[in-house]
Backbone as JSON Lines, residues from 0, in Angstrom:
{"i":0,"aa":"M","n":[49.6,145.58,18.42],"ca":[48.67,144.51,18.44],"c":[48.84,143.48,19.51]}
{"i":1,"aa":"T","n":[47.92,143.19,20.3],"ca":[48.15,142.19,21.22],"c":[48.16,140.62,20.61]}
{"i":2,"aa":"P","n":[48.71,139.73,21.59],"ca":[48.55,138.31,21.05],"c":[47.26,137.93,20.81]}
{"i":3,"aa":"L","n":[46.2,138.44,21.54],"ca":[44.84,137.92,21.23],"c":[44.45,138.52,19.85]}
{"i":4,"aa":"D","n":[44.82,139.75,19.62],"ca":[44.36,140.38,18.17],"c":[44.88,139.49,17.23]}
{"i":5,"aa":"L","n":[46.14,139.11,17.34],"ca":[46.9,138.3,16.27],"c":[46.15,137.03,16.13]}
{"i":6,"aa":"I","n":[45.99,136.35,17.27],"ca":[45.19,135.08,17.01],"c":[43.84,135.16,16.21]}
{"i":7,"aa":"I","n":[43.04,136.24,16.63],"ca":[41.74,136.51,16.14],"c":[42.01,136.81,14.52]}
{"i":8,"aa":"A","n":[42.88,137.57,14.28],"ca":[43.3,137.97,12.88],"c":[43.67,136.56,12.2]}
{"i":9,"aa":"L","n":[44.18,135.67,12.58],"ca":[44.78,134.38,12.11],"c":[43.57,133.58,11.72]}
{"i":10,"aa":"V","n":[42.87,133.44,12.72],"ca":[41.61,132.83,12.63],"c":[40.74,133.19,11.54]}
{"i":11,"aa":"L","n":[40.5,134.55,11.48],"ca":[39.77,135.14,10.32],"c":[40.36,134.93,8.97]}
{"i":12,"aa":"L","n":[41.57,135.06,8.98],"ca":[42.25,134.79,7.66],"c":[42.08,133.42,7.2]}
{"i":13,"aa":"I","n":[42.33,132.4,8.03],"ca":[42.1,130.99,7.7],"c":[40.79,130.77,7.45]}
{"i":14,"aa":"G","n":[39.74,131.23,8.27],"ca":[38.31,131.02,7.87],"c":[37.98,131.58,6.54]}
{"i":15,"aa":"G","n":[38.18,132.89,6.51],"ca":[37.92,133.41,5.09],"c":[38.64,132.63,3.97]}
{"i":16,"aa":"W","n":[39.82,132.22,3.98],"ca":[40.54,131.66,2.95],"c":[39.8,130.03,2.71]}
{"i":17,"aa":"Y","n":[39.39,129.51,3.78],"ca":[38.64,128.29,3.71],"c":[37.29,128.43,3.02]}
{"i":18,"aa":"S","n":[36.58,129.46,3.52],"ca":[35.12,129.67,2.84],"c":[35.37,130.2,1.44]}
{"i":19,"aa":"A","n":[36.32,131.07,1.09],"ca":[36.45,131.46,-0.48],"c":[37.07,130.11,-1.43]}
{"i":20,"aa":"S","n":[37.97,129.52,-0.78],"ca":[38.37,128.36,-1.36],"c":[37.43,127.23,-1.85]}
{"i":21,"aa":"H","n":[36.3,127.08,-0.98],"ca":[35.33,126.24,-1.27],"c":[34.26,126.59,-2.34]}
{"i":22,"aa":"L","n":[34.0,127.97,-2.4],"ca":[33.13,128.83,-3.16],"c":[33.89,128.6,-4.5]}
{"i":23,"aa":"A","n":[35.0,128.85,-4.59],"ca":[35.77,128.9,-5.86],"c":[35.94,127.43,-6.52]}
{"i":24,"aa":"A","n":[36.19,126.52,-5.5],"ca":[36.23,125.16,-5.88],"c":[35.02,124.58,-6.57]}
{"i":25,"aa":"R","n":[33.81,125.16,-6.03],"ca":[32.41,124.71,-6.72],"c":[32.58,125.11,-8.19]}
{"i":26,"aa":"L","n":[32.91,126.44,-8.48],"ca":[32.75,126.95,-9.79],"c":[34.02,126.47,-10.6]}
{"i":27,"aa":"F","n":[35.13,125.99,-10.02],"ca":[36.26,125.54,-10.74],"c":[35.94,124.07,-11.06]}
{"i":28,"aa":"N","n":[35.45,123.38,-10.11],"ca":[35.28,121.85,-10.33],"c":[33.99,121.65,-11.41]}
{"i":29,"aa":"A","n":[32.96,122.6,-11.41],"ca":[32.04,122.32,-12.38],"c":[32.45,122.71,-13.71]}
{"i":30,"aa":"R","n":[33.39,123.58,-13.98],"ca":[33.93,123.85,-15.13],"c":[35.01,122.72,-15.73]}
{"i":31,"aa":"A","n":[35.69,122.14,-14.82],"ca":[36.46,121.06,-15.11],"c":[35.59,119.79,-15.47]}
{"i":32,"aa":"A","n":[34.57,119.75,-14.89],"ca":[33.95,118.45,-15.36],"c":[33.1,118.69,-16.63]}
{"i":33,"aa":"R","n":[32.85,119.95,-17.03],"ca":[32.05,120.17,-18.28],"c":[33.29,119.96,-19.42]}
{"i":34,"aa":"R","n":[34.41,120.29,-19.1],"ca":[35.65,120.06,-20.11],"c":[35.86,118.7,-20.35]}
{"i":35,"aa":"C","n":[35.4,117.73,-19.6],"ca":[35.77,116.25,-20.01],"c":[34.86,115.77,-21.13]}
{"i":36,"aa":"Q","n":[33.89,116.38,-21.56],"ca":[33.21,116.11,-22.98],"c":[32.65,114.78,-22.84]}
{"i":37,"aa":"C","n":[32.3,114.37,-21.54],"ca":[31.32,113.03,-21.47],"c":[30.2,113.38,-20.5]}
{"i":38,"aa":"E","n":[29.39,112.43,-20.31],"ca":[28.23,112.73,-19.59],"c":[28.61,112.39,-18.14]}
{"i":39,"aa":"V","n":[28.39,113.46,-17.28],"ca":[28.8,113.24,-15.99],"c":[27.54,112.66,-15.18]}
{"i":40,"aa":"V","n":[27.94,111.46,-14.55],"ca":[27.03,110.7,-13.87],"c":[26.86,111.12,-12.3]}
{"i":41,"aa":"R","n":[28.13,111.55,-11.78],"ca":[28.13,111.68,-10.46],"c":[29.52,112.7,-10.18]}
{"i":42,"aa":"S","n":[29.42,113.7,-9.41],"ca":[30.52,114.53,-9.19],"c":[30.61,114.73,-7.64]}
{"i":43,"aa":"I","n":[31.75,114.72,-7.28],"ca":[32.04,115.09,-5.86],"c":[33.42,115.93,-5.71]}
{"i":44,"aa":"G","n":[33.45,116.97,-5.2],"ca":[34.66,117.86,-5.25],"c":[34.96,118.66,-4.04]}
{"i":45,"aa":"N","n":[36.05,119.13,-3.8],"ca":[36.58,120.12,-2.73],"c":[37.68,120.78,-3.38]}
{"i":46,"aa":"P","n":[38.33,121.65,-2.65],"ca":[39.33,122.41,-3.28],"c":[40.6,121.8,-3.48]}
{"i":47,"aa":"A","n":[40.75,120.55,-3.05],"ca":[41.83,119.89,-3.46],"c":[41.72,118.68,-4.7]}
{"i":48,"aa":"S","n":[40.48,118.32,-4.72],"ca":[40.22,117.16,-5.53],"c":[38.91,117.13,-6.18]}
{"i":49,"aa":"L","n":[38.73,116.32,-7.2],"ca":[37.68,116.22,-7.93],"c":[37.33,114.72,-8.32]}
{"i":50,"aa":"F","n":[36.26,114.15,-7.93],"ca":[35.89,112.76,-8.35],"c":[34.66,112.68,-9.29]}
{"i":51,"aa":"L","n":[34.88,112.17,-10.53],"ca":[33.79,112.12,-11.48],"c":[33.56,110.72,-11.84]}
{"i":52,"aa":"D","n":[32.28,110.53,-11.95],"ca":[31.74,109.21,-12.74],"c":[31.36,109.73,-14.01]}
{"i":53,"aa":"L","n":[31.93,109.16,-15.04],"ca":[31.56,109.49,-16.41],"c":[31.04,108.37,-17.19]}
{"i":54,"aa":"N","n":[30.26,108.71,-18.2],"ca":[29.79,107.64,-19.28],"c":[30.14,108.29,-20.37]}
{"i":55,"aa":"C","n":[31.19,107.74,-21.22],"ca":[31.76,108.27,-22.47],"c":[31.47,107.35,-23.74]}
{"i":56,"aa":"G","n":[30.25,107.52,-24.2],"ca":[29.72,106.54,-25.21],"c":[29.69,105.22,-24.78]}
{"i":57,"aa":"G","n":[29.37,104.86,-23.78],"ca":[29.05,103.48,-23.18],"c":[30.21,103.01,-22.52]}
{"i":58,"aa":"V","n":[31.34,103.69,-22.49],"ca":[32.59,103.41,-21.41],"c":[32.36,104.18,-20.27]}
{"i":59,"aa":"K","n":[32.23,103.44,-19.29],"ca":[32.27,104.01,-17.81],"c":[33.7,104.27,-17.2]}
{"i":60,"aa":"L","n":[33.85,105.61,-16.95],"ca":[35.09,105.92,-16.34],"c":[35.08,106.47,-15.04]}
{"i":61,"aa":"E","n":[35.85,106.17,-13.93],"ca":[35.82,106.71,-12.73],"c":[37.19,107.64,-12.73]}
{"i":62,"aa":"L","n":[37.05,109.03,-12.49],"ca":[38.26,109.76,-12.7],"c":[38.43,110.64,-11.29]}
{"i":63,"aa":"L","n":[39.51,110.62,-10.89],"ca":[39.89,111.29,-9.46],"c":[41.06,112.26,-9.89]}
{"i":64,"aa":"I","n":[40.67,113.62,-10.17],"ca":[41.69,114.62,-10.13],"c":[42.06,115.24,-8.81]}
{"i":65,"aa":"N","n":[43.43,114.79,-8.55],"ca":[43.94,115.5,-7.18],"c":[44.84,116.62,-7.48]}
{"i":66,"aa":"R","n":[44.57,117.77,-7.08],"ca":[45.3,118.91,-7.22],"c":[46.06,119.4,-5.79]}
{"i":67,"aa":"L","n":[46.61,120.36,-5.78],"ca":[47.26,121.0,-4.53],"c":[46.22,121.45,-3.66]}
{"i":68,"aa":"P","n":[46.33,121.18,-2.47],"ca":[45.27,121.38,-1.45],"c":[45.13,123.08,-1.19]}
{"i":69,"aa":"W","n":[44.14,123.6,-1.79],"ca":[43.73,125.07,-1.68],"c":[42.85,125.49,-0.64]}
{"i":70,"aa":"D","n":[42.56,124.43,0.29],"ca":[41.42,124.66,1.33],"c":[42.13,125.53,2.48]}
{"i":71,"aa":"N","n":[43.39,125.58,2.67],"ca":[43.85,126.51,3.83],"c":[45.47,126.72,3.49]}
{"i":72,"aa":"P","n":[45.87,127.91,3.79],"ca":[47.19,128.37,3.5],"c":[48.37,127.36,3.87]}
{"i":73,"aa":"I","n":[48.18,126.87,4.97],"ca":[49.08,125.88,5.69],"c":[49.35,124.72,4.88]}
{"i":74,"aa":"N","n":[48.18,124.08,4.55],"ca":[48.35,122.78,3.78],"c":[48.93,123.22,2.25]}
{"i":75,"aa":"L","n":[48.63,124.34,1.61],"ca":[49.15,124.81,0.39],"c":[50.68,124.85,0.66]}
{"i":76,"aa":"A","n":[50.98,125.56,1.55],"ca":[52.52,125.87,1.74],"c":[53.25,124.45,2.06]}
{"i":77,"aa":"A","n":[52.62,123.66,2.89],"ca":[53.4,122.43,3.05],"c":[53.41,121.48,1.74]}
{"i":78,"aa":"S","n":[52.45,121.56,0.95],"ca":[52.57,120.65,-0.28],"c":[53.58,121.3,-1.21]}
{"i":79,"aa":"V","n":[53.66,122.66,-1.3],"ca":[54.64,123.17,-2.14],"c":[55.9,122.83,-1.81]}
{"i":80,"aa":"V","n":[56.23,122.86,-0.33],"ca":[57.6,122.83,0.23],"c":[57.88,121.16,-0.08]}
{"i":81,"aa":"A","n":[56.91,120.21,0.17],"ca":[57.23,118.87,0.05],"c":[57.38,118.52,-1.54]}
{"i":82,"aa":"G","n":[56.86,119.31,-2.41],"ca":[57.11,118.96,-3.86],"c":[56.01,118.19,-4.45]}
{"i":83,"aa":"R","n":[54.82,118.24,-3.73],"ca":[53.68,117.39,-4.26],"c":[53.23,117.91,-5.47]}
{"i":84,"aa":"R","n":[52.77,117.08,-6.37],"ca":[52.38,117.3,-7.87],"c":[51.01,116.85,-7.88]}
{"i":85,"aa":"P","n":[50.2,117.77,-8.78],"ca":[48.7,117.19,-9.07],"c":[48.96,116.0,-9.94]}
{"i":86,"aa":"Y","n":[47.83,115.11,-9.99],"ca":[47.78,114.01,-10.83],"c":[46.21,113.59,-10.89]}
{"i":87,"aa":"A","n":[46.14,112.77,-12.08],"ca":[44.78,112.27,-12.31],"c":[44.76,110.88,-12.29]}
{"i":88,"aa":"L","n":[43.57,110.04,-11.8],"ca":[43.76,108.77,-11.7],"c":[42.43,108.23,-12.32]}
{"i":89,"aa":"V","n":[42.51,107.36,-13.19],"ca":[41.3,106.95,-13.86],"c":[41.16,105.36,-13.66]}
{"i":90,"aa":"R","n":[39.9,104.87,-13.47],"ca":[39.75,103.48,-13.37],"c":[38.56,103.06,-14.12]}
{"i":91,"aa":"F","n":[38.75,101.75,-14.9],"ca":[37.65,101.58,-15.69],"c":[37.74,100.14,-16.06]}
{"i":92,"aa":"K","n":[36.63,99.51,-16.45],"ca":[36.55,97.97,-16.59],"c":[36.68,97.66,-18.2]}
{"i":93,"aa":"T","n":[37.52,96.65,-18.46],"ca":[37.75,96.27,-19.96],"c":[37.07,95.0,-20.09]}
{"i":94,"aa":"S","n":[36.8,94.7,-21.49],"ca":[36.0,93.5,-21.78],"c":[37.17,92.34,-21.7]}
{"i":95,"aa":"R","n":[38.53,92.6,-21.92],"ca":[39.47,91.69,-21.83],"c":[40.18,91.46,-20.59]}
{"i":96,"aa":"D","n":[40.3,90.22,-20.13],"ca":[41.01,89.9,-18.96],"c":[42.52,90.03,-19.15]}
{"i":97,"aa":"L","n":[43.03,91.03,-18.3],"ca":[44.43,91.31,-18.63],"c":[45.3,90.61,-17.37]}
{"i":98,"aa":"G","n":[44.66,89.96,-16.72],"ca":[45.55,89.39,-15.57],"c":[45.73,90.43,-14.45]}
{"i":99,"aa":"V","n":[46.73,90.1,-13.72],"ca":[47.13,90.92,-12.63],"c":[48.51,91.35,-12.76]}
{"i":100,"aa":"F","n":[48.75,92.86,-12.76],"ca":[50.07,93.37,-12.82],"c":[50.09,94.78,-12.31]}
{"i":101,"aa":"D","n":[51.29,95.24,-11.97],"ca":[51.47,96.74,-11.56],"c":[52.7,97.34,-12.1]}
{"i":102,"aa":"A","n":[52.49,98.28,-12.9],"ca":[53.72,98.83,-13.47],"c":[53.84,100.24,-13.34]}
{"i":103,"aa":"S","n":[55.05,100.64,-12.85],"ca":[55.22,102.3,-12.52],"c":[56.74,102.71,-13.18]}
{"i":104,"aa":"R","n":[56.75,103.91,-13.42],"ca":[58.01,104.42,-14.05],"c":[59.15,104.6,-13.21]}
{"i":105,"aa":"S","n":[58.89,104.48,-11.86],"ca":[60.0,104.24,-10.79],"c":[59.68,103.14,-9.95]}
{"i":106,"aa":"G","n":[60.81,102.87,-9.29],"ca":[60.66,101.66,-8.18],"c":[61.45,100.51,-8.63]}
{"i":107,"aa":"G","n":[60.96,99.39,-8.03],"ca":[61.52,98.14,-8.15],"c":[60.81,97.24,-9.13]}
{"i":108,"aa":"G","n":[61.21,96.11,-9.43],"ca":[60.78,95.16,-10.36],"c":[61.52,94.92,-11.71]}
{"i":109,"aa":"R","n":[61.0,93.98,-12.43],"ca":[61.47,93.8,-13.77],"c":[61.37,95.13,-14.8]}
{"i":110,"aa":"R","n":[62.3,95.48,-15.45],"ca":[62.22,96.54,-16.31],"c":[61.67,96.08,-17.69]}
{"i":111,"aa":"V","n":[60.57,96.97,-18.01],"ca":[59.91,96.5,-19.4],"c":[59.64,97.88,-19.91]}
{"i":112,"aa":"G","n":[60.37,98.39,-21.0],"ca":[60.17,99.59,-21.44],"c":[60.75,100.52,-20.66]}
{"i":113,"aa":"N","n":[59.6,101.57,-20.4],"ca":[60.01,102.79,-19.54],"c":[59.29,102.32,-18.16]}
{"i":114,"aa":"Y","n":[58.78,101.02,-17.79],"ca":[58.37,100.85,-16.77],"c":[58.96,99.63,-15.86]}
{"i":115,"aa":"Y","n":[58.67,99.68,-14.59],"ca":[59.22,98.65,-13.69],"c":[57.82,97.95,-13.33]}
{"i":116,"aa":"L","n":[57.93,96.66,-13.57],"ca":[56.88,95.66,-13.7],"c":[56.93,94.89,-12.4]}
{"i":117,"aa":"V","n":[55.79,94.72,-11.62],"ca":[55.83,93.83,-10.39],"c":[54.48,92.94,-10.56]}
{"i":118,"aa":"N","n":[54.37,92.03,-9.61],"ca":[53.13,91.22,-9.47],"c":[52.56,90.86,-10.91]}
{"i":119,"aa":"T","n":[53.36,90.1,-11.64],"ca":[52.83,89.91,-12.98],"c":[52.03,88.53,-12.96]}
{"i":120,"aa":"S","n":[50.8,88.28,-13.27],"ca":[50.35,86.98,-13.67],"c":[49.25,87.0,-14.95]}
{"i":121,"aa":"G","n":[49.56,88.04,-15.73],"ca":[48.79,87.97,-16.95],"c":[49.67,87.46,-18.0]}
{"i":122,"aa":"P","n":[49.02,87.25,-19.25],"ca":[49.75,86.82,-20.44],"c":[50.71,87.83,-20.92]}
{"i":123,"aa":"R","n":[51.97,87.64,-21.14],"ca":[52.97,88.53,-21.56],"c":[52.73,89.43,-22.49]}
{"i":124,"aa":"E","n":[52.03,88.95,-23.61],"ca":[51.77,89.76,-24.84],"c":[50.79,90.74,-24.45]}
{"i":125,"aa":"V","n":[49.71,90.46,-23.59],"ca":[48.79,91.41,-23.12],"c":[49.28,92.62,-22.31]}
{"i":126,"aa":"V","n":[50.12,92.11,-21.23],"ca":[50.75,93.09,-20.46],"c":[51.91,94.09,-21.31]}
{"i":127,"aa":"D","n":[52.5,93.45,-22.28],"ca":[53.4,94.31,-22.98],"c":[52.48,95.17,-24.02]}
{"i":128,"aa":"R","n":[51.54,94.76,-24.38],"ca":[50.61,95.78,-25.24],"c":[50.13,96.77,-24.34]}
{"i":129,"aa":"A","n":[49.69,96.63,-23.19],"ca":[49.07,97.45,-22.24],"c":[50.09,98.74,-21.82]}
{"i":130,"aa":"L","n":[51.53,98.08,-21.8],"ca":[52.48,98.9,-21.18],"c":[52.9,100.0,-22.38]}
{"i":131,"aa":"E","n":[52.77,99.36,-23.58],"ca":[53.06,100.12,-24.73],"c":[52.04,101.32,-25.07]}
{"i":132,"aa":"L","n":[50.82,100.87,-24.94],"ca":[49.75,101.9,-24.89],"c":[49.99,102.9,-24.0]}
{"i":133,"aa":"A","n":[50.18,102.55,-22.55],"ca":[50.31,103.36,-21.49],"c":[51.45,104.38,-21.64]}
{"i":134,"aa":"D","n":[52.59,103.86,-22.24],"ca":[53.75,104.66,-22.44],"c":[53.52,105.77,-23.51]}
{"i":135,"aa":"S","n":[52.72,105.23,-24.58],"ca":[52.51,106.38,-25.62],"c":[51.5,107.24,-25.24]}
{"i":136,"aa":"L","n":[50.71,107.26,-24.21],"ca":[49.88,108.01,-23.71],"c":[50.38,108.79,-22.51]}
{"i":137,"aa":"G","n":[51.48,108.57,-22.08],"ca":[52.15,109.25,-20.93],"c":[51.82,109.06,-19.58]}
{"i":138,"aa":"A","n":[51.21,107.72,-19.26],"ca":[50.77,107.36,-17.93],"c":[51.93,107.02,-17.13]}
{"i":139,"aa":"W","n":[51.89,107.32,-15.98],"ca":[52.96,107.16,-14.91],"c":[52.92,105.75,-14.47]}
{"i":140,"aa":"R","n":[51.66,105.25,-14.14],"ca":[51.51,104.06,-13.43],"c":[50.29,103.26,-14.16]}
{"i":141,"aa":"V","n":[50.34,102.03,-14.28],"ca":[49.3,101.13,-14.83],"c":[49.12,99.98,-13.88]}
{"i":142,"aa":"T","n":[47.93,99.92,-13.49],"ca":[47.7,98.66,-12.61],"c":[46.39,97.97,-13.1]}
{"i":143,"aa":"A","n":[46.59,96.53,-13.27],"ca":[45.45,95.69,-13.81],"c":[45.12,94.78,-12.85]}
{"i":144,"aa":"S","n":[43.78,94.36,-12.67],"ca":[43.35,93.21,-11.81],"c":[42.26,92.78,-12.56]}
{"i":145,"aa":"N","n":[42.68,91.72,-13.47],"ca":[41.65,90.94,-14.32],"c":[40.95,92.01,-15.21]}
{"i":146,"aa":"H","n":[39.75,92.49,-15.08],"ca":[39.07,93.36,-16.07],"c":[39.27,94.89,-15.62]}
{"i":147,"aa":"L","n":[39.63,95.2,-14.42],"ca":[39.73,96.44,-13.93],"c":[41.25,97.02,-13.98]}
{"i":148,"aa":"V","n":[41.2,98.11,-14.78],"ca":[42.38,98.81,-15.0],"c":[42.27,100.3,-14.3]}
{"i":149,"aa":"Q","n":[43.7,100.73,-13.7],"ca":[43.83,102.09,-13.22],"c":[45.01,102.65,-13.85]}
{"i":150,"aa":"L","n":[44.74,103.78,-14.23],"ca":[45.88,104.55,-15.0],"c":[46.19,105.91,-14.2]}
{"i":151,"aa":"L","n":[47.35,106.17,-13.93],"ca":[47.84,107.41,-13.25],"c":[48.74,108.33,-14.14]}
{"i":152,"aa":"F","n":[48.05,109.58,-14.4],"ca":[48.66,110.49,-15.3],"c":[49.12,111.68,-14.51]}
{"i":153,"aa":"P","n":[50.42,112.27,-14.95],"ca":[50.8,113.28,-14.25],"c":[50.46,114.86,-14.67]}
{"i":154,"aa":"Y","n":[49.16,114.7,-15.34],"ca":[48.55,116.06,-15.61],"c":[47.1,115.9,-15.39]}
{"i":155,"aa":"V","n":[46.47,117.16,-15.18],"ca":[45.01,117.04,-14.62],"c":[43.91,117.55,-15.6]}
{"i":156,"aa":"D","n":[44.37,117.84,-16.84],"ca":[43.37,118.21,-17.77],"c":[42.42,117.12,-18.22]}
{"i":157,"aa":"C","n":[41.2,117.32,-17.68],"ca":[40.01,116.33,-17.73],"c":[40.14,115.91,-19.2]}
{"i":158,"aa":"R","n":[39.83,116.96,-20.24],"ca":[39.7,116.36,-21.54],"c":[40.88,115.38,-21.91]}
{"i":159,"aa":"R","n":[42.05,115.78,-21.72],"ca":[43.19,114.96,-22.12],"c":[43.34,113.79,-21.4]}
{"i":160,"aa":"V","n":[43.02,113.66,-20.26],"ca":[43.04,112.2,-19.44],"c":[41.84,111.47,-19.94]}
{"i":161,"aa":"V","n":[40.52,111.96,-20.22],"ca":[39.61,111.11,-20.9],"c":[40.1,110.61,-22.24]}
{"i":162,"aa":"E","n":[40.52,111.32,-22.98],"ca":[41.09,111.07,-24.36],"c":[42.03,109.85,-24.38]}
{"i":163,"aa":"A","n":[42.94,110.06,-23.35],"ca":[44.09,109.14,-23.21],"c":[43.55,107.81,-22.82]}
{"i":164,"aa":"S","n":[42.61,107.82,-21.81],"ca":[42.01,106.73,-21.21],"c":[41.2,105.86,-22.23]}
{"i":165,"aa":"L","n":[40.43,106.72,-23.04],"ca":[39.62,106.1,-24.03],"c":[40.49,105.41,-25.17]}
{"i":166,"aa":"K","n":[41.67,106.02,-25.53],"ca":[42.61,105.37,-26.37],"c":[43.36,104.04,-25.87]}
{"i":167,"aa":"F","n":[43.41,104.08,-24.57],"ca":[43.93,102.96,-24.0],"c":[42.85,101.83,-23.96]}
{"i":168,"aa":"Y","n":[41.66,102.21,-23.67],"ca":[40.59,101.28,-23.66],"c":[40.4,100.74,-25.09]}
{"i":169,"aa":"N","n":[40.21,101.66,-25.91],"ca":[40.11,101.06,-27.42],"c":[41.39,100.34,-27.91]}
{"i":170,"aa":"G","n":[42.44,100.56,-27.49],"ca":[43.69,99.85,-27.99],"c":[43.79,98.68,-27.6]}
{"i":171,"aa":"L","n":[43.18,98.22,-26.22],"ca":[43.2,97.0,-25.77],"c":[42.19,96.06,-26.37]}
{"i":172,"aa":"S","n":[41.12,96.71,-26.87],"ca":[40.24,95.92,-27.55],"c":[40.49,95.28,-28.81]}
{"i":173,"aa":"L","n":[41.49,95.79,-29.52],"ca":[42.0,95.45,-30.8],"c":[42.51,94.04,-30.77]}
């Protein structure tokens, strides 16, 4: 096999992988969106991620599911070697003003329960309630900016993420 044959074979392999991964992603993303059990208003996806605009009984959720990049074997291998993990990010608007805060399970800042809290300007009891709810639901990061909330989950099952987000939303409304 000559070097030119090797290059052509490599180009065909990556091109075939790329095409097959995009076709598989269309099917996989459609199935993942149906599992959310909410009305899908908008859906944008590729082999590495899926963005969904959801309407769950009047609660509007924006959900980003970020998986390992299956678009080509080089990106996939690099992600596995780097130890990258899939995650889900949810954003929604609450009726309650939470102030501004950012809490993560790792990093710097003031320790509150299982989180490190930084940039706090919200009422302490509201922030404590939000962190207590987030901890019970398994969120890795909670960010609030007045009425907007972002939750980061270490799992990508759409149904589980939506259920946890709605529990958080309803728990703050009490």
